N, C-alpha and C positions, 0 to 999 in steps of 0.2 A: 504495499498500501503508500501511497505516499506521506511526504513527510508532514505530520499534521500541523498547522497553524495553530498560533491562539486564538485564533475566530473559532475555531474546532469547539474550545472550552466553551463558548456560548452555543453553538448550532449541533454539535456531533449529538444525535439523539443519544445516543447508547453515556456521553457523557455528561450533558447538557440538563438533566433532569436532576442529577445529583449537585448541581451546581448552583442553578436558579434559584432556590431557596435562599441561597447565602447572599444572593447580588445586593439587596438593598443594605445589608450591613458593608460590603466590602465597597459599595458609593460611598456611603455614608465614612465609610473610614478613609476613603480616599479624598473627600471632603474636609475631614478633620484634619488629615497630614498635610493637605494644601494650606489651610489656614494656619496651622502651627507654623510652615513655614513662612509664610505671609506675615505672620505676627514676629518671625523673627527678622525677618527683612525690616520689618517697621520698628524694630528695637534697635536694629544696624542706624536707621535713617535718623532716630531721636539722638545716637552717639554724634551721628555728623552735624546734626542742627547745634549739638551742645558747644561743638568747635566753633560756631561763628556768634553763638549767644548762649555765654555762660549762665545757665539758670536751674536752679534743683526741679523745674516743670519737666525740662527734658529728660533728665534721670529719674523722676517719678515716672513718666512715660513708659522707660525705656524697662523699668524694673517690671512695671505692668504688662508690659508686651512679653517679657521674658516668661511672667508667671502665666499667660496667658498660652503661649506657645509649648509651656511644658504640657499643660491640662491637655489641651488638643490632641499632642503627639501620644500622651496616656490613652486619650479616647481613640487615636487612630490604630493604635497598638492593640487594644483590647478587640476592638470590633473587628478588624482584621483577621486575628488569630480565634478569635469567638466563630467568626462566620467559616474559617477556613479549617475548624476544628470539626464542625457540621457538616460542611462538605465533603472532608476526607474520611470523617467515620459514615457518611452515607453513601460514600464511594467504596469503602471496605466491604461493607457490607453487600453491596450488589456483587462485587468481585467475588467476596467469598461465594455467596449464593450459586451465582454462574458454574465458579468451579463444580461446587458440588452435585449441579446438573448437568455437567458434559460427560456425552459418553464415553464408556470406560476407556474406547481407543484412545480417544480426542487426549484425555487427562494420561495417558499411559505416555503421549511426547512430550511430558512436559515431566521437568527433570524436578527431583525435591529443592533444590536452590532457586529455579526459576519459580515456584511456586512462592516460596517464602519472599520471593522479589517482588511480584504480583502482589500479594497482599500486605507487604510490608512496605520494603525501601522505594518501589517504582510510586506507590501512592504519597511515601512520605518525600519523594523529588517534586513530585505535582503541589504537593502540599506547600513545599517554599516559595515556588512561583507562584502561586495564587497569594500566599500570607504576604509576602513582600510587595506585589503589585500596587496596593496604595502608594503604599514610600516612594517607589520607584515612579510612579507619575509624578507626584511631588515634584522628587530630587531633578528628575530628567525633564520634566517639560517646563511645569509651571512656574517655579521660582527662578530658572534660568530666564524665561521669558518676561516676567516681572523686572528682575535686577537689568535686564539690555534694555527696557523700555524708560527706566530711570534713570539708567546712564546716558542714553542718546537723547533722552530731554536736556538732560546738565550740561555734557559735552558734544553734544553733536553726533553724526555718523562717524566719527573717527572714533568713535568708541567702540566700535564692531571690531576693532584691530586686537581687544583683548581677548576676543573669541579663538585666536591664532592657535595657543598651545591645545583647547580643547578638541578644537577639530583636528589637530594633528592626531591626538590619543585616539578620538572616536575612531578615524580611519582605521589606525593600528589595529584596535579592539574588533572593528566592523568588518573590515576586509582582507588583514594580515592574518590574523588568528584563526578565523575559520577555514581561511585556505590551506594553513600550513596543518590546523588539527585534521580536514579532511584527508590529507595527504598522506599524515603521518600517524594518526589516530589508530587506524585500525592495526595496525602493523605492532603500535603500543598497545595495544589491548591486546594483542594476540601473543606476545612475549610474557606479558603478566599473567596471562592465563598458563604459560608454559610453566611459569613460575610455580605458580600453584599447585597443577597436576604434580610436578616434581616433587615439591614439597609432602605430598599427601601421598606420591608412592613410597617415597624415603620413610615417611612414619611407620608406614604400612608395614617396609619391607626393613626395619632398623636392627633386628637380629641376624637376619643374612648380609647386611651390610659389615656387619661387625667381625662377620667370620672372613668376607672375602675382600674388602678393602674397599678404599674410596672410589677406586677407579671402576668399580664394578657395578652394573645396573642402576638403580634408580638412584645413587648417590651422585655418580657420576653424570646422570642426566640433570640431576639439581644443579652440580656445578656448572654445567654448558647454559642451562635457561640461565641461571643468576649471572651468569657473564655478557651475555646477550642481551639481559633485562638492563645492566651497568651500562653496557655500550649504546643503547638504546636511549638512556636516558642522557648521558652524556650529549648526545646529540640532539634530544628535544631540549636542554637548556642551551644549547648554543645556538639554537633557531629560533625558539622561544623566549625563554627567560630573559636572555640578555636584552633582546630589541625590546620585550616588555618593558626592563630596568629604563632602558632610554625614554620609553614614552613617559614612565610615569616621570620620569625627570624633568621633562619637558613642563610638566605642570605644576612643579615647585614654586614656592611664592615667590623665590628669586626672581623666576621669569616672568610672571604673571605682574608682580612689583614694576619690573621694569618695563614693558606694555604701558602696564596704567601710568609710571611717571611720565614715557614719552609723549603721550595723548593728551595730559593734563596737567604738565608742570607750569604752566602760565595763567591756568586758573586760579580762583582764590581759595585759600585754604580748605573751605567747607568741601566745594568742588572736588579737590586733589582727594582730600579724605573718601569722600564718596566714592570717587573711580576704585582707590585702592581697596575699599571693602567690599563693594558689590562686584567687581569682575571675580575675587575669589570666588562669591555666590554663583557666579556664571560655572568656571571651571574646573570646581571642588568634586560636584557630582560626577565627574568624568572619571575620577580616580576611581570611582565603584563601578564604574560600566563595564568592567570586564566580569567582577564580583556579580552582577544583575545579568549580565549574559549568560554565565555560567547556571544561574537559575531557570532561564530561561531555557538554554540548551537541553539540560539535563530533564527538564521538567516537558518537554516537547517528545522527549525519545522515551520515558516513562508512559508519556499520553498515548503515545502510538502502538506500544506494547500492549496497554491497557486496552484500547480500543481494539488491537486484531485479538487480544481473548476473547471478548465480548462480543464479537462478530460471529466466533465458532459457535453452531446452532447447539440447544440443550435437547435433553431427553424430553421427546413430546409428554405432555400431562393433560387431562380434562376434566370435567368437574363432575364426575360419579363419584358419590361418598357411600353409597350402599352396594354391598354384595349377595346376591340371593344365593340359599342353599342348594346341591353340594359346591362349594368351591373347586370345582375340576378343572385341573389346569392342562391344556391342549396347546401345541405346537401345529399351526396349518399354514402348507404351502409355502415356510420359510425360506426368504433368499438374502443372505448378506453376502456383502463384498468389501474387503476392507483391503485399503493402498492397492486396489485393480485386483486380488486376487481373492477368489472366489473360495468362501469359507462354507457356507452352507448353502445347498442349492435343493429347493422342493422340497424341504423337512415336513413330514406329516407324523405327530404322535400323539397321544393322549396319555396321561402317566397316571397310574394308578393309583387312586384313591385310599385312605387310612393302610398306607402301605411305605415302604422305603425301596425304591428305584435307584440302581446303580448305573450310572453312562457310564462306559469304556469304551476303547477303542484306541488306535494307536498313537505316539505322540505325533501332534501335528495334526489330527483328525478334527479339532477343532472343539473340545468338549469342555474347557475352560469358557471360552466364548458362546457356546450354548448356555452354559450357566448364566452368564452374563446378560443374554438375550431374554432367558425366563424369569432374570431380575427384574426386567427392563431399564437394565443398565446401559444396554446397545440396542438402537432401532435399529428394525427391518428395514431394506431396501423394498421389501415384497413380502406378502404375507400378514401374518399376525401371531399373537400371543392370548389367547383365550382364557381368563381367569373368571370361573362361574357365568360363561358365554358373554363376557365383557372383554373387549379389545383392552388388553394393560395399558393402551396409549390414551384411553379413555379415562382411566380414573384419577381422582385427584391424587395431588401428590403423598398426601399424609393417609390417604386410603390404602396407597401402593404399600408404602412403608407397614403400616399395619398389617395388611395381608399377606407381605413377602419379606420371611427373614432371609437374608444372604451372609453366609460366614467364608469370607475368602481364603485362602490357603496363605498361612502366615501372617494371619490378622494382625493390625496393631492393637496395641491396648492406650488408651488413656493414662497421663502423668496422676494415676490417684491409687489408693488401696484396690484390692480384690475383691471388696464388697462394694466398693461406690461405682467399679466397673458393670458389674454383674446389674446392680441397683438399676441401671438403665432402662434394661429389659424388664425388669420388674421393681417399681418404685417401693411397693408394700410387702415384700418376701422379709420371711423372718431369716434369722442366722441359720435357723435348720434347717429351711429351705435352698438356700442357697450353699450351703455346704452340702447336701444332698446332690444339686447340680451339678456342682465340682468334682465328687465321688463317680457320679453316672458319666461325667466327661472322661474318667480315669484320670483326675487330678487331685492331690493331698496338698494342700498348702493353707496356711492361716489368712483367713478374711482379711485380717488388718494390713496382708503384707503388702510392700508396693508394687503392684503388679509391673512397672519398667525393670525390674531387676530379676523378674524372670528370666526364664532362656526363652527362646522362640517357640520353641516346641509347647513348653508350659503357657504361655501369652496366647497361642492359637485354641488350646482347651479350656481357657477362661471365656473365649469366645466360644467354643461349642459349649460351654457350660450354658450358654444365654439361651441354647434352643432349648433346654429343657424348664425355662422360666419363661417362654416367649407363649404369647396367644396368637401367634402368625399361624393361621392354617397352612400356609405352604412355607418350607424350609428346604433351604437350597446350599450344600456344603461344598465347598471345594478341596478333595484330598484329605479329607478330616483326620485321616488315621497314618498320614505319611510321618509323623514324628513317635510313633507308637512302636512297642514290639508285638509278636503277632497275638501273645494272650492276650493284653490291652485290648489290640486293636478289633479283637473279635468280641470280647466286651462290649466296647463301644457300638459295636453293630448291632448288638443284640439289645442294647438300650434304645438305640434312637428306631430299632423295629418295634419295641413294647410302645415306644411313645405314640408311633405312627398310628397303631392299634387301638390304643386305649383312649388317646385324645383325639382321633380322627383327623390326622394331620397327615397330608402330600409330602413326604422328604424325599427329596433327588440329592444324592451324593456323587462327585467324579470321583472315579478311583482307575489306579492303574493295577492293583492287586485282582487278578481274576477270581484267586481264591476267597477273597472277601466279597467281590461282588457274588459270587454263587450263593451265599448264604443269604442272600437280601431277600425279598418278594417278588423282585422284579429286574429285570437289566434291559437296558437300551444301548445296543453298539451301535458306534460311529463307525463307518468303516473306510470311508474318502479319507486318505491322507494327502495331506497339505503340504507341499514344500515350501514352510516358511516359517518362522519364530516368532515366539512367546503369544501362541495361540491357545497353545495347551501346556 
């Protein structure tokens, strides 16, 4: 997609609804910031008049204006940050809600780091751009224009010469820096990424590196990457930082004062003082131009990533909130292709009610993908999944969650106790019921244990224990016995069969173990092998 402009904040239908409620406060913040700056200019003018007319009235007026400027500045800061906080909160909720509604295959294409960036740092960068907008409008537009107007009225058009340092520096920030960044920025980021990867590899393989020495494996890659990074940074400093120092030097007071003296030395003292003071008010904001442009560029890049995410279609939902009995689960004429590879083609099946069904098949046949389809987390291109004679895409989202419980392989747990994790499925369950559910899932652990300190297999069984607490009539499990020995795996299968029969549930598991599949109530084998990865 094209690089978004600042106007997209106001017009893009994916971003604008989160921003529009904050606009009144942002406009009020801009007005307050402008009034603060104008009050400061008024205080300077009072000092200038004091030179020509020594009077306590000018001192009092300057003090009053300074206090007024401080009050307006405080109001501007509060208004802008309060509006921005509300905007970023709405946008963060929108992004998070969108992420949890993405199809499974679309979500799998996002790394953990990119997901963290989308809901935190990208929104934070957009936050900085929005929060600083009112003060930047005042600093870069209103105050310089007011100062220029005043100077021209006192000195004449020759006063425009004081703009020269600001013009030179502005051209540097607006022309040179973007050009160099566009040319060298990608290479610099690539080298930085190589350093991070090399550090990660070295940290994971540090024991091996201690054995084989510094020139081997990840440690050698680390040294090579850091050397390239250092060379790249030296190049960057020589091309950008040195020029930046020169540009800033042009804005030092000595340069501005020299030009101000040149254009006003033959005027009276009051006019001379006004030229000195107000010329700095014109060029000083340019000192912050690079900082402001950084906010804009990083904010635009973050906005582009957020818009690209929000343009991804989500899992379809409807408005049906009630299901009739029996809650039979069927797959009809299903077709699904992922990345132009056909995974499911014309599949039909009705899953046995009050029973445990095992989905089997060779690796790559699409077993896990079928489970995602049945749970409504991966939409079909053709056909439908029918639950109680209703297409699950027409179900209200909450109704679908209540009717279908899906436990993925290696499921994560929340950073809380085992009890708190289990009570997400059954808030009113007693400790005895929770412990019983854990035992049925073949896990013996204290309820007050930190769930995140458990092994991966134990964490998955905490998830499986939710099956025995949930009221959902349809339960889907991906390789629930993968971390169990044969005896415990067999016991878990028997517990699931007992649950299905006694509580009238349709339980479907994916398994590679044909011996375990043979003792379930029904088997459904996917025979077609797909030559692709991560589908099963």
